[in-house]
C-alpha positions, 0 to 999 in steps of 0.5 A: 108243278101243275097237276097232270090232266086226265089225258096225261094220266091216260097216256101213261096208263096206255103205254104201260097197259098196252106195252106200246113202243111209242107214245100215243099222240095228242092232236089239237086243231088251232084257229090261230097261232096264239093258241100254240102252246109255249115250247112247241117246235115250229119247223120253218120258223125254229129250224128252217125246215119243212116236215110231212105231217107223219114226220111230225107224228114220229117226232111226237111219239118217238122223240117226245116233242111238241110240234105245231104245223101251220100252212108254211111248215108242211111238205106234203099236199094231203094234210094241206087239203085235208086240214082245210089249209088251202083251197082245193075244190072242184074246178080249181087247178089244184083239184085237177092236178091232184086227181091225176096222181091219185092212182085211180084209173078212171078220171071221173072216179078219181074226181069223185074220190077227192070230192066226196070220199077224201076227208077234209075240214072246211077251208079256213076253219083252222090255222094248223095242228099241234101235237105232243105225247099224250102223257106230257101234252100241255093241252087237251086234245081233239083226237088221240092216235095210238100206234100199235101192233095187231095184238095190242089193237086186239086188246083195244078192240076188246075194250071198245066192244065191251063198252059199246056192244058194237063192232068197229068198222073202218074204211081203208085207204092205202095212202094219206094216213095223216088225213084219214086217221085225224079228220074223220074222228075229229068230225064224227066222234067215232073210233077209227083204224088206219093203215100207215101209208107208204110215205109214213113208212118211208119218211117217218119210220112207221113199222110194217107191223104198226097200225093206227087207232084213233080216239076222239077225245070225248071217248077217252074215258070210255076206252080207258074204262074198257081197257081196265075191265079187260085187264081185270078179267085177264084179257090184257095184251100181256096175258096171252102168249103162243100155246099149241096144247091139246085139251088146254085148260078151259075157262069156266064159261067154256066148261058150262057151254060144253056141259050144256051141249053134252060135250067133253069138258076139262076136268 
């Protein structure tokens, strides 16, 4: 049996350290059908059905399946446009039709959103997307998606802050999470937080307490290093529980500061 890759090992570690309910997902864009790894499910070819991308995400993280989606496998418009699988530019009939359903009151602002703020890959650059649980993926990913609750996300953000010294910023759209969680991190190499959209909640069983953290593959080592440090200093996800205690035990750092300010400190 081949030795597990760094990404596989990281997937197992993430599940354990963060106590995740579902597996992080490895995602990779493929330029041709020949790049799809053996054993990946092709929904239309293998099962005679179509899937929304969020449903394929759910299969990967919950059922531990490897799934490949080419253009003919999709059942939702957003990833077809966002992943560059169909042509949809200003002036195209499809562009106008989408603008009418974007839930943006002003038609001109709807056009501006789709033309300039909706993330997308260039048409024809890729043939599709393959996904699998990070712990067992047979390929090196482009992006990793971690579905967490807010407390687990807090631990992730502590790790990012420790390694980068910066605060993470994200732009939030209440829909099209399959695009916003994948395309920007793939293109700009930055971490991202995304809200699972209403379709993902309704059709793919995303929990109301779940949020998506996207990790560009090149930053996995940075993230894992930060998580290990956070765990070493006692700030991991499993460390803390509710506590409503006056005069709670202060860390030494607190005591030093309170002493400096002439305030009471824990004895």
